[in-house]
C-alpha positions in Angstrom: 97.2 109.4 102.2 97.9 110.2 105.8 94.3 109.6 106.7 94.7 105.9 105.6 98.1 105.4 107.1 97.5 107.1 110.4 94.0 106.0 111.1 94.1 102.6 109.4 90.7 103.2 108.0 89.8 101.4 104.7 91.0 103.0 101.5 87.5 102.5 100.0 85.8 104.5 102.8 88.3 107.4 102.6 88.2 107.5 98.8 84.4 107.8 98.9 84.6 110.6 101.5 87.2 112.4 99.4 85.4 111.8 96.1 88.3 110.1 94.4 88.5 106.6 92.8 89.6 103.9 95.2 92.4 102.7 92.9 93.8 106.2 92.7 93.9 106.7 96.4 95.4 103.2 96.7 98.2 104.2 94.4 98.8 107.4 96.3 99.0 105.5 99.6 101.4 102.9 98.2 103.7 105.7 96.9 103.5 107.5 100.2 104.4 104.3 102.1 107.4 103.6 99.7 108.6 107.2 100.2 108.3 107.1 104.0 109.1 103.4 104.7 112.3 104.4 106.5 110.4 106.8 108.8 108.8 104.0 110.8 110.8 101.8 113.1 110.8 98.1 112.2 108.5 95.8 114.2 110.0 93.6 116.8 109.5 89.8 116.7 106.9 90.0 119.4 105.1 92.9 117.6 105.0 90.9 114.3 103.6 87.9 116.2 101.0 90.0 117.8 100.1 91.6 114.5 99.7 88.2 112.9 97.5 87.1 115.8 95.3 90.2 115.5 95.0 89.8 111.7 93.9 86.2 112.3 91.4 87.2 114.9 90.1 90.0 112.6 89.6 87.4 109.8 87.7 85.1 112.1 85.5 87.9 113.4 84.7 89.1 109.8 83.6 85.5 108.9 81.5 85.2 112.0 79.9 88.6 111.3 79.0 87.5 107.8 77.5 84.3 109.0 75.4 86.1 111.6 74.2 88.6 108.9 73.1 85.7 106.7 71.4 83.9 109.6 69.6 87.1 110.6 68.4 87.6 107.1 67.3 84.0 106.8 65.3 84.1 110.0 63.8 87.5 109.2 62.6 86.2 105.8 61.3 83.0 107.3 59.0 84.7 109.8 57.2 87.1 107.4 
């Protein structure tokens, strides 16, 4: 669980590495976070705003990346 929480790596990736089902690891992580929720200091207003901005930016980058993958596949197929 700490691998997910401390490194912010995707649960699916770590579950595959550990050889456990993704849902099982997800349940463990959720339980760990509930048990340790008081351990972490609350985010400040500016930290929450920055987090929202970074999450928005990450969504946009993922969409752009998917578009570029599709465009590359299209042009690679077109020129064969």
